[in-house]
N, C-alpha and C positions, 0 to 999 in steps of 0.2 A: 504495499499501499504507502503511495506517494505520499509525503507531507503536504499540507493544504498551501493555499499561496500565501506570501507576505507575513511580517511581524513588523509590528513597530518598534519604535525604537526601546518602548520600556518594557514590551515584549519579551524583546532579546534580552534587555536585563535582567527580568525575571529568568528568564529561562538560564541564562548563564547560571545564576545561584541555585537553579534546580538542577542542572547538569552535575556540579560540582559536588552537591549531596550525595549525589549516588543511592540515593533510597525516597522510598516516599517518603512526602514531606508535607507539612500542614501549613498555613499562609502564617502563622508566628514563626515558624521556624526558618521560612524566607525575608519575613520582616526582621527579624532578630538578625540573619545573617547580612542580607542586602542593605540595611537601612539601620545601625546600632545606634545612628545618633538621632534615629526619628525623621529622617530626611519625607519619610512617605507615612501615612496612616496608613493603619491597618484594613481598613476600607477601602483604598487604592489599591493595594496588594491583592486584597481578597477578588474585588474587582477583574482586576488583570487575570489571576488566577481562572476565574472562573470563565472568563471571556476566551482565555486558551484552550479550557477545557471545551467550551463551546463550538470552537472552531479546530477541534480534532487533533490539537496537539499534546495534550494532556489529559490523563485518565482519571478520575476520581474516584474514592472508596470512602464510606463514610465508616469510621469505627467508632462507637459511641455517639458522641455529639460532635465530632470534628470530621472535617475531611481531609484525606493524605492524598496529594498528588503525585502524577508519576509522569513521566515525557513518555510519550508514544513512539518518538524518531530519537536517535542518536544523535548528538551535536553535530559530528559528521556529517552526516545526511545531510542535515540543516544548510550546514557552511556550503555544502557542495550544490544544494541545489539553490541557495541564494546566490551563490557567486556563478553559478551558470545564468541563472535569471539577468543577474546585472550585465554579465558580457553579452547576452543577445540582447537587452533593450541598448547599451551605450555604447557597443562594439561588433554590434550586428553579426554577434555570436563569435565574435574572433580573438582566441586567445593569446594569440603572437600580439594582434592591435592592443590589448590590454597590456601586455609586457611591453611594448614597444613605449607606451603611453607612460608606464610607470618606472622604466629606465631612462626615459628622456626627460622628465620632470627634474626639478630641481630640488626635488624634496630629500633625496637617496643620500646618505653619508659615504665617504668612501668604506666604511667597513662594511654598510648595507651593500654598496657595491660586490665587493669582496666575498658577501655571504649569498649572492645570486650567483656569482660567478662559481663558488664551488657548489651549489644545488644542481646548476646545469650540468656540470662536469659530473656528478652523482650520476644525474637521471641519464643523462648519454652513457655512461658507462652500463648502468644497467640493462638499456635498451640495446647493448650488444650482444 
């Protein structure tokens, strides 16, 4: 089953914390981990998690009075889907155009360029 389309920035933020906890979690557990200084209200996180459940990203199981939520898709699968979607929209499906854009941007440090070279060499060697 493929993941549904698109997550908002706040939904990604909440999902990141759920994936990191690697078990079914309550709204309170996510709130305490993600926003320990009270940056978000309990009801905000609850609404986001219920929306994620309704959209098909989370499953929920009620134990006593508390809902426990678990992801329906692993993080890697979601990152791949989001990346493909982005490349299709912005670069007409061309990953090489994305790579060219990133390499040509002035935002890469010398260290990041070296890291990219190593990654490409490793990928090239693995393909042989």
